[in-house]
Every structure is written in structure tokens, then in C-alpha cells.
DSSP file (Angstrom, degrees, kcal/mol; ACC not computed):
  #  RESIDUE AA STRUCTURE BP1 BP2  ACC     N-H-->O    O-->H-N    N-H-->O    O-->H-N    TCO  KAPPA ALPHA  PHI   PSI    X-CA   Y-CA   Z-CA
    1    1 A M              0   0    0      0, 0.0     2,-0.3     0, 0.0    93,-0.1   0.000 360.0 360.0 360.0 133.9  202.7    5.6  132.3
    2    2 A L        -     0   0    0     91,-0.3     2,-0.7     1,-0.0    95,-0.1  -0.630 360.0-156.6 -79.9 136.3  204.1    6.8  129.0
    3    3 A S        +     0   0    0     -2,-0.3    -1,-0.0    90,-0.0     0, 0.0  -0.897  25.1 161.3-117.3 101.6  202.0    9.3  127.2
    4    4 A L        -     0   0    0     -2,-0.7    89,-0.1     4,-0.1    -2,-0.0  -0.902  42.2-107.3-119.3 147.3  202.8    9.4  123.5
    5    5 A P    >   -     0   0    0      0, 0.0     3,-1.9     0, 0.0    -1,-0.0  -0.371  35.2-111.6 -66.7 154.5  200.7   10.7  120.6
    6    6 A P  T 3  S+     0   0    0      0, 0.0    -2,-0.0     0, 0.0     0, 0.0   0.727 114.7  65.9 -61.4 -20.9  199.1    8.0  118.5
    7    7 A S  T 3  S+     0   0    0      2,-0.0     2,-0.6    35,-0.0    35,-0.0   0.667  85.6  84.9 -75.6 -14.9  201.4    9.0  115.6
    8    8 A V    <   -     0   0    0     -3,-1.9     2,-0.3    34,-0.1    34,-0.1  -0.784  66.0-161.4 -92.4 124.0  204.5    7.8  117.5
    9    9 A H        -     0   0    0     -2,-0.6    34,-2.5    83,-0.1     2,-0.5  -0.707  10.2-138.9-100.7 154.7  205.3    4.1  117.2
   10   10 A V  E     -aB  43  91A   0     81,-0.8    81,-2.2    -2,-0.3     2,-0.4  -0.970  19.4-172.6-116.0 123.4  207.5    2.1  119.6
   11   11 A Y  E     -aB  44  90A   0     32,-2.7    34,-3.2    -2,-0.5     2,-0.5  -0.963   7.0-159.0-119.1 130.9  209.8   -0.5  118.0
   12   12 A I  E     -aB  45  89A   0     77,-2.9    77,-2.7    -2,-0.4     2,-0.2  -0.920  23.3-121.4-108.2 132.0  211.9   -3.0  120.0
   13   13 A A  E     - B   0  88A   0     32,-2.7    75,-0.2    -2,-0.5    34,-0.2  -0.522  16.0-143.0 -67.5 135.4  214.9   -4.6  118.5
   14   14 A T  S    S+     0   0    0     73,-2.5    67,-2.1    -2,-0.2    70,-0.2   0.452  82.7  52.1 -85.1   0.1  214.5   -8.4  118.5
   15   15 A Q  S    S-     0   0    0     72,-0.3    32,-0.3    65,-0.2    -2,-0.1  -0.982  90.8-108.9-131.5 146.1  218.1   -9.0  119.3
   16   16 A P        -     0   0    0      0, 0.0     2,-0.3     0, 0.0    32,-0.2  -0.328  32.1-152.6 -69.8 157.4  220.3   -7.6  122.1
   17   17 A V  B     -e   48   0B   0     30,-2.5    32,-0.6    -4,-0.1     2,-0.2  -0.818  35.5 -74.6-124.2 166.3  223.0   -5.0  121.3
   18   18 A D    >   -     0   0    0     -2,-0.3     3,-1.8    30,-0.2    30,-0.1  -0.459  40.2-139.6 -60.9 123.5  226.2   -4.1  123.0
   19   19 A G  T 3  S+     0   0    0      1,-0.3    -1,-0.2    -2,-0.2    29,-0.1   0.567  96.9  64.4 -66.6  -9.0  225.3   -2.1  126.0
   20   20 A R  T 3  S+     0   0    0      2,-0.0    -1,-0.3     0, 0.0    -2,-0.1   0.513  74.4 119.1 -91.5  -5.4  228.2    0.4  125.4
   21   21 A K    <   -     0   0    0     -3,-1.8     2,-0.1     1,-0.1    -4,-0.0  -0.310  51.9-147.7 -65.1 142.1  226.8    1.6  122.1
   22   22 A G     >  -     0   0    0     33,-0.0     4,-2.3     1,-0.0     5,-0.2  -0.279  35.2 -81.4 -98.5-172.2  226.0    5.3  121.9
   23   23 A V  H  > S+     0   0    0      1,-0.2     4,-2.4     2,-0.2     5,-0.2   0.878 125.8  52.4 -62.4 -40.8  223.4    7.3  120.0
   24   24 A D  H  > S+     0   0    0      1,-0.2     4,-1.8     2,-0.2    -1,-0.2   0.914 111.5  46.1 -65.0 -42.0  225.3    7.3  116.7
   25   25 A S  H  > S+     0   0    0      2,-0.2     4,-1.7     1,-0.2    -1,-0.2   0.906 113.8  48.4 -65.9 -41.7  225.8    3.5  116.7
   26   26 A L  H  X S+     0   0    0     -4,-2.3     4,-2.2     2,-0.2    -2,-0.2   0.888 110.0  51.0 -68.3 -38.0  222.2    2.8  117.6
   27   27 A I  H  X S+     0   0    0     -4,-2.4     4,-2.5     1,-0.2    -1,-0.2   0.873 107.4  55.0 -65.1 -36.0  220.9    5.2  114.9
   28   28 A G  H  X>S+     0   0    0     -4,-1.8     4,-3.0    -5,-0.2     5,-0.6   0.888 107.5  49.4 -61.7 -38.8  223.2    3.3  112.5
   29   29 A I  I  X>S+     0   0    0     -4,-1.7     5,-2.3     2,-0.2     4,-1.4   0.901 110.1  50.8 -66.2 -41.2  221.5    0.1  113.5
   30   30 A V  I  <5S+     0   0    0     -4,-2.2     6,-2.5     3,-0.2    -2,-0.2   0.928 117.2  40.6 -59.9 -44.3  218.0    1.7  113.0
   31   31 A R  I  <5S+     0   0    0     -4,-2.5    -2,-0.2     4,-0.2    -1,-0.2   0.947 132.2  18.6 -72.8 -50.2  219.0    2.9  109.5
   32   32 A S  I  <5S+     0   0    0     -4,-3.0    -3,-0.2    -5,-0.2    -2,-0.2   0.827 130.9  38.6 -96.8 -33.8  221.0   -0.1  108.2
   33   33 A G  I  <<S+     0   0    0     -4,-1.4    -3,-0.2    -5,-0.6    -4,-0.1   0.901 129.4  27.2 -84.6 -43.6  219.9   -3.1  110.4
   34   34 A L  S   <S-     0   0    0     -5,-2.3    54,-0.2     2,-0.1    -3,-0.2   0.609  95.1-135.4 -93.8 -13.9  216.2   -2.4  110.9
   35   35 A L        +     0   0    0     -6,-0.4     2,-0.3     1,-0.2    -4,-0.2   0.876  58.3 134.2  58.7  41.4  215.8   -0.5  107.6
   36   36 A H        -     0   0    0     -6,-2.5    -1,-0.2     0, 0.0    -2,-0.1  -0.779  64.6-108.2-113.5 161.5  213.7    2.3  109.3
   37   37 A D    >   -     0   0    0     -2,-0.3     3,-1.6     1,-0.1     5,-0.3  -0.816  22.6-160.6 -89.5 111.2  214.0    6.0  109.0
   38   38 A P  G >  S+     0   0    0      0, 0.0     3,-0.6     0, 0.0    21,-0.3   0.660  87.9  64.8 -68.2 -13.3  215.5    7.3  112.3
   39   39 A L  G 3  S+     0   0    0      1,-0.2    22,-0.1    19,-0.1    -2,-0.0   0.350  75.1  93.7 -87.8   6.8  214.2   10.8  111.6
   40   40 A S  G <  S-     0   0    0     -3,-1.6    -1,-0.2     1,-0.1     3,-0.1   0.701  95.3-120.8 -73.2 -20.0  210.6    9.6  111.8
   41   41 A G    <   +     0   0    0     -3,-0.6     2,-0.1     1,-0.3    -2,-0.1   0.426  67.6 135.2  91.4  -1.1  210.2   10.5  115.5
   42   42 A H        -     0   0    0     -5,-0.3     2,-0.4   -34,-0.1    17,-0.4  -0.404  59.2-110.0 -77.6 159.4  209.4    6.9  116.5
   43   43 A L  E     -a   10   0A   0    -34,-2.5   -32,-2.7    15,-0.1     2,-0.5  -0.759  25.8-161.6 -92.8 134.8  211.0    5.4  119.5
   44   44 A Y  E     -aC  11  57A   0     13,-2.2    13,-2.4    -2,-0.4     2,-0.4  -0.978   8.2-159.2-119.4 122.6  213.6    2.6  119.0
   45   45 A V  E     -aC  12  56A   0    -34,-3.2   -32,-2.7    -2,-0.5     2,-0.4  -0.868   9.3-176.4-111.0 130.4  214.3    0.4  122.0
   46   46 A F  E     - C   0  55A   0      9,-2.9     9,-2.8    -2,-0.4     2,-0.3  -0.989   8.8-156.8-128.0 133.1  217.5   -1.7  122.5
   47   47 A F  E     - C   0  54A   0     -2,-0.4   -30,-2.5   -32,-0.3     7,-0.2  -0.822  21.9-117.6-105.8 148.3  218.3   -4.1  125.3
   48   48 A S  B >   -e   17   0B   0      5,-2.2     3,-1.0    -2,-0.3   -30,-0.2  -0.273  34.0-100.7 -75.5 169.3  221.8   -5.1  126.3
   49   49 A R  T 3  S+     0   0    0    -32,-0.6    -1,-0.1     1,-0.3   -31,-0.1   0.864 126.3  43.9 -60.9 -37.6  223.0   -8.7  126.1
   50   50 A R  T 3  S-     0   0    0     25,-0.0    -1,-0.3     1,-0.0    26,-0.1   0.515 106.9-129.7 -84.1  -4.6  222.5   -9.2  129.8
   51   51 A C  S <  S+     0   0    0     -3,-1.0    25,-3.6     2,-0.1    -2,-0.1   0.803  79.6 113.2  57.8  32.8  219.1   -7.4  129.7
   52   52 A D  S    S+     0   0    0     23,-0.2    19,-3.0     1,-0.1     2,-0.4   0.439  71.7  50.9-105.2  -3.6  220.1   -5.2  132.6
   53   53 A R  E     - D   0  70A   0     17,-0.2    -5,-2.2    23,-0.1     2,-0.4  -0.981  60.8-170.7-133.0 145.7  220.2   -2.0  130.4
   54   54 A V  E     -CD  47  69A   0     15,-2.2    15,-2.2    -2,-0.4     2,-0.4  -0.995   3.4-166.5-133.4 142.2  217.7   -0.5  128.0
   55   55 A R  E     -CD  46  68A   0     -9,-2.8    -9,-2.9    -2,-0.4     2,-0.5  -0.994   2.1-164.9-129.3 135.9  218.3    2.4  125.6
   56   56 A V  E     -CD  45  67A   0     11,-2.9    11,-2.8    -2,-0.4     2,-0.4  -0.983   9.4-173.5-120.0 124.8  215.7    4.3  123.7
   57   57 A V  E     +CD  44  66A   0    -13,-2.4   -13,-2.2    -2,-0.5     2,-0.3  -0.912  12.8 153.3-118.7 148.0  216.7    6.5  120.8
   58   58 A Y  E     - D   0  65A   0      7,-1.9     7,-3.0    -2,-0.4     2,-0.5  -0.980  45.4-100.3-163.9 159.9  214.5    8.9  118.8
   59   59 A W  E     - D   0  64A   0    -17,-0.4     2,-0.4   -21,-0.3     5,-0.2  -0.778  29.6-165.9 -87.8 128.4  214.6   12.1  116.8
   60   60 A D        -     0   0    0      3,-3.2     2,-3.7    -2,-0.5    -1,-0.0  -0.649  50.8 -87.3-120.5  73.0  213.5   15.1  118.8
   61   61 A R  S    S+     0   0    0     -2,-0.4     3,-0.1     1,-0.2    -2,-0.0  -0.130 123.1  24.7  58.2 -45.3  212.8   17.9  116.3
   62   62 A N  S    S-     0   0    0     -2,-3.7     2,-0.3     1,-0.3    -1,-0.2   0.243 128.4  -2.4-132.9  14.7  216.4   19.2  116.2
   63   63 A G  S    S-     0   0    0      2,-0.0    -3,-3.2    -5,-0.0    -1,-0.3  -0.933  78.6 -77.3 173.7 167.1  218.6   16.3  117.2
   64   64 A F  E     -D   59   0A   0     -2,-0.3     2,-0.3    -5,-0.2    -5,-0.2  -0.611  40.7-161.2 -83.1 143.0  218.7   12.7  118.3
   65   65 A A  E     -D   58   0A   0     -7,-3.0    -7,-1.9    -2,-0.3     2,-0.4  -0.922   3.2-161.6-122.4 149.4  217.9   11.9  122.0
   66   66 A M  E     -D   57   0A   0     -2,-0.3     2,-0.4    -9,-0.2    -9,-0.2  -0.998   2.1-165.0-135.2 132.6  218.8    8.9  124.0
   67   67 A W  E     -D   56   0A   0    -11,-2.8   -11,-2.9    -2,-0.4     2,-0.4  -0.951  12.9-169.4-115.2 133.7  217.2    7.7  127.2
   68   68 A T  E     -D   55   0A   0     -2,-0.4     2,-0.4   -13,-0.2   -13,-0.2  -0.961  11.8-176.1-128.5 141.9  219.0    5.0  129.3
   69   69 A K  E     -D   54   0A   0    -15,-2.2   -15,-2.2    -2,-0.4     2,-0.5  -0.992   4.3-170.3-135.3 130.7  218.0    2.9  132.2
   70   70 A R  E     -D   53   0A   0     -2,-0.4     2,-0.3   -17,-0.2   -17,-0.2  -0.983  17.7-138.3-120.2 125.9  220.3    0.4  134.0
   71   71 A L        -     0   0    0    -19,-3.0     3,-0.1    -2,-0.5     5,-0.1  -0.641   4.2-157.1 -81.8 136.7  218.9   -1.9  136.6
   72   72 A E  S    S+     0   0    0     -2,-0.3     2,-0.3     1,-0.3    -1,-0.1   0.762  84.0  14.8 -80.5 -27.3  221.0   -2.4  139.8
   73   73 A R  S    S+     0   0    0    -21,-0.1    -1,-0.3    -3,-0.0     2,-0.1  -0.992 112.9  14.9-147.8 140.7  219.3   -5.8  140.4
   74   74 A G  S    S-     0   0    0     -2,-0.3     2,-0.3    -3,-0.1    -3,-0.1  -0.327  73.8 -93.4  91.5-176.2  217.3   -8.1  138.2
   75   75 A R        -     0   0    0     27,-0.1   -23,-0.2    -2,-0.1     2,-0.2  -0.958  23.5-112.1-139.1 153.0  216.7   -8.1  134.5
   76   76 A F        -     0   0    0    -25,-3.6    24,-0.1    -2,-0.3    28,-0.1  -0.490  25.5-141.5 -75.2 158.8  214.3   -6.8  131.9
   77   77 A H        +     0   0    0     22,-0.3    28,-0.6    26,-0.3    29,-0.2  -0.535  31.2 166.6-124.9  65.4  212.2   -9.4  130.2
   78   78 A P        -     0   0    0      0, 0.0     2,-1.2     0, 0.0    26,-0.0  -0.410  44.3-112.7 -75.5 158.1  211.9   -8.4  126.5
   79   79 A Q        -     0   0    0     -2,-0.1     2,-0.2    26,-0.0   -67,-0.1  -0.768  43.8-175.9 -91.7  95.3  210.6  -10.9  124.0
   80   80 A L        -     0   0    0     -2,-1.2   -65,-0.2     1,-0.1     2,-0.2  -0.628  27.6-108.1 -91.9 150.7  213.7  -11.5  121.9
   81   81 A S        -     0   0    0    -67,-2.1     3,-0.4    -2,-0.2    -1,-0.1  -0.497  14.3-147.5 -79.3 148.5  213.6  -13.7  118.7
   82   82 A S  S    S+     0   0    0      1,-0.2    -1,-0.1    -2,-0.2   -67,-0.0   0.524  86.4  76.8 -91.8  -7.1  215.3  -17.1  118.9
   83   83 A D  S    S-     0   0    0      2,-0.2    -1,-0.2     1,-0.1     3,-0.1   0.592  98.2-125.6 -82.8  -8.6  216.4  -17.1  115.2
   84   84 A G        +     0   0    0     -3,-0.4     2,-0.4     1,-0.3    -2,-0.1   0.513  66.6 129.3  81.1   4.4  219.3  -14.7  115.8
   85   85 A R        -     0   0    0    -71,-0.1     2,-0.4     1,-0.0    -1,-0.3  -0.783  58.3-125.4 -97.6 137.0  218.1  -12.2  113.1
   86   86 A L        +     0   0    0     -2,-0.4     2,-0.3    -3,-0.1   -73,-0.1  -0.661  48.4 136.4 -81.3 127.3  217.8   -8.5  113.9
   87   87 A S        -     0   0    0     -2,-0.4   -73,-2.5   -75,-0.1     2,-0.4  -0.880  49.1-102.0-151.2-177.2  214.4   -7.0  113.2
   88   88 A A  E     -B   13   0A   0     -2,-0.3     2,-0.5   -75,-0.2   -75,-0.2  -0.952  21.9-159.6-120.0 136.7  212.0   -4.6  114.9
   89   89 A S  E     -B   12   0A   0    -77,-2.7   -77,-2.9    -2,-0.4     2,-0.3  -0.962  17.9-133.6-114.9 127.4  208.8   -5.5  116.7
   90   90 A A  E     +B   11   0A   0     -2,-0.5     2,-0.3   -79,-0.2   -79,-0.2  -0.636  31.3 169.5 -82.7 134.2  206.1   -2.9  117.2
   91   91 A I  E     -B   10   0A   0    -81,-2.2   -81,-0.8    -2,-0.3     2,-0.2  -0.877  34.8 -99.2-133.9 169.1  204.6   -2.6  120.7
   92   92 A E     >  -     0   0    0     -2,-0.3     4,-1.8     1,-0.1     3,-0.3  -0.537  31.2-115.6 -86.8 157.4  202.3   -0.2  122.5
   93   93 A A  H  > S+     0   0    0      1,-0.2     4,-2.2     2,-0.2   -91,-0.3   0.846 116.0  57.4 -61.3 -34.7  203.6    2.5  124.8
   94   94 A A  H  > S+     0   0    0      1,-0.2     4,-1.8     2,-0.2    -1,-0.2   0.889 105.7  49.9 -64.6 -38.7  201.7    0.8  127.7
   95   95 A D  H  > S+     0   0    0     -3,-0.3     4,-2.3     2,-0.2    -1,-0.2   0.880 108.6  53.1 -66.1 -37.4  203.6   -2.4  127.1
   96   96 A L  H  X S+     0   0    0     -4,-1.8     4,-2.4     1,-0.2    -2,-0.2   0.910 106.9  51.7 -63.5 -41.9  206.9   -0.5  127.1
   97   97 A A  H  X S+     0   0    0     -4,-2.2     4,-1.1     1,-0.2    -1,-0.2   0.894 109.6  50.1 -61.7 -39.7  206.1    1.0  130.4
   98   98 A L  H  <>S+     0   0    0     -4,-1.8     5,-2.3     2,-0.2     3,-0.3   0.906 109.1  51.4 -65.4 -41.2  205.4   -2.4  131.8
   99   99 A L  H ><5S+     0   0    0     -4,-2.3     3,-1.8     1,-0.2   -22,-0.3   0.915 106.6  54.2 -59.6 -43.0  208.7   -3.7  130.5
  100  100 A F  H 3<5S+     0   0    0     -4,-2.4    -1,-0.2     1,-0.3    -2,-0.2   0.783 105.3  54.5 -62.9 -26.7  210.5   -0.8  132.1
  101  101 A E  T 3<5S-     0   0    0     -4,-1.1    -1,-0.3    -3,-0.3    -2,-0.2   0.447 123.1-105.9 -86.3  -0.8  208.9   -1.8  135.4
  102  102 A G  T < 5 +     0   0    0     -3,-1.8     2,-0.4     1,-0.3    -3,-0.2   0.628  67.8 149.5  90.3  14.0  210.3   -5.3  135.1
  103  103 A I      < -     0   0    0     -5,-2.3     2,-0.6     1,-0.0    -1,-0.3  -0.684  45.7-131.2 -86.2 132.6  207.1   -7.1  134.2
  104  104 A D        -     0   0    0     -2,-0.4     3,-0.5     1,-0.1     4,-0.2  -0.734  17.4-169.0 -83.7 117.1  207.4  -10.1  131.9
  105  105 A L    >   +     0   0    0    -28,-0.6     3,-0.6    -2,-0.6    -1,-0.1   0.471  65.4  93.2 -86.3  -2.0  204.9   -9.8  129.1
  106  106 A A  T 3  S+     0   0    0      1,-0.2    -1,-0.2   -29,-0.2    -2,-0.0   0.885  95.3  33.9 -61.3 -39.9  205.3  -13.4  127.8
  107  107 A G  T 3  S+     0   0    0     -3,-0.5    -1,-0.2     2,-0.0     2,-0.2   0.468  99.0 103.5 -94.0  -2.1  202.4  -14.7  129.9
  108  108 A A    <   -     0   0    0     -3,-0.6     2,-0.4    -4,-0.2    -3,-0.0  -0.506  50.6-165.7 -82.1 147.9  200.3  -11.6  129.7
  109  109 A H        -     0   0    0     -2,-0.2     2,-0.4     0, 0.0    -2,-0.0  -0.989  16.6-128.3-132.7 147.1  197.3  -11.4  127.5
  110  110 A R        -     0   0    0     -2,-0.4     3,-0.1     1,-0.0    -2,-0.0  -0.761  23.5-125.2 -94.8 133.6  195.3   -8.4  126.4
  111  111 A R        -     0   0    0     -2,-0.4    -1,-0.0     1,-0.1     2,-0.0  -0.419  40.3 -88.3 -72.1 151.8  191.5   -8.4  126.8
  112  112 A P        -     0   0    0      0, 0.0     2,-0.3     0, 0.0    -1,-0.1  -0.338  45.0-142.5 -61.3 140.8  189.4   -7.7  123.8
  113  113 A R        -     0   0    0     -3,-0.1     2,-0.3     1,-0.0    -3,-0.0  -0.762  17.3-107.3-104.3 151.8  188.8   -4.0  123.2
  114  114 A W        -     0   0    0     -2,-0.3    -1,-0.0     0, 0.0     0, 0.0  -0.590  37.7-176.1 -75.2 135.6  185.6   -2.5  122.0
  115  115 A E        -     0   0    0     -2,-0.3     3,-0.1     3,-0.0     2,-0.0  -0.996  28.7-110.4-131.5 140.2  185.9   -1.1  118.4
  116  116 A P        -     0   0    0      0, 0.0     2,-0.4     0, 0.0     0, 0.0  -0.354  37.5-105.5 -67.2 149.0  183.2    0.8  116.6
  117  117 A V        -     0   0    0      1,-0.0     2,-0.4    -2,-0.0     0, 0.0  -0.611  35.9-135.8 -74.8 128.2  181.6   -1.0  113.7
  118  118 A R        -     0   0    0     -2,-0.4     2,-0.2     1,-0.1    -1,-0.0  -0.695  16.1-117.5 -89.8 137.1  182.8    0.4  110.5
  119  119 A A              0   0    0     -2,-0.4    -1,-0.1     1,-0.1     0, 0.0  -0.475 360.0 360.0 -71.3 141.0  180.4    1.1  107.7
  120  120 A A              0   0    0     -2,-0.2    -1,-0.1     0, 0.0    -2,-0.0   0.449 360.0 360.0 -87.4 360.0  180.9   -0.9  104.5
């Protein structure tokens, strides 16, 4: 299970990218393609075209970091957009951990959570 502070958001690219791209190319996509600030400390997740690789890039106080996972068998099951346009979709860290384990979130549903009543 990923343990991230609530201030860190997780964004998944809605289109696959070339699996050979390095940290500089992916940060360029975050900056120009997704129109996000890569220095924010948020996690940006990119899947390869075959969905057998995932790369996560983020700013880590004094430099960019990149985490990579390549599956030897099987595929990841991200929810990619069918319109062909690159954008970012926000997900929770728990959903990202499930994706990394190979679970398809398309058929999953989240149960309602309790929320405190806010005073008006």
C-alpha cells in the first residue's frame, strides 16, 4: 500500500507514451502536454503503449525522481481515454497501488464513505 500525505496528488496520463522516454521527456510532457507544474511534488504516472511498463515521475525536494516497473507477463489495466487526447486523470493512491498489482479498476466500484456533516 502506498502511503502518501494528503497534499500529494496522483495524476495518470490518459494516453500511453513511448516506454523508452526518460525523466526529462516525461517532465516535458507534464509541463507542456498536461499543463501541470512538475515541481509541485505530485506523482505523474505514464503507461507504455503495450501497458507492460509504468513510469512515475515526481519532484523530490532537490531533483526529479523516476520509478519504473516492467511486467514480465501480463499487462496493466489503466483507464485510458478513447478520444486520443492527452490529459491527466486524478486518482487516489490506493487505486494506484491496485493498478500496480494488475487489478482492473474498470469494473470496481467504491462504497460510499462516511463524511461529517458540515455546518452551513
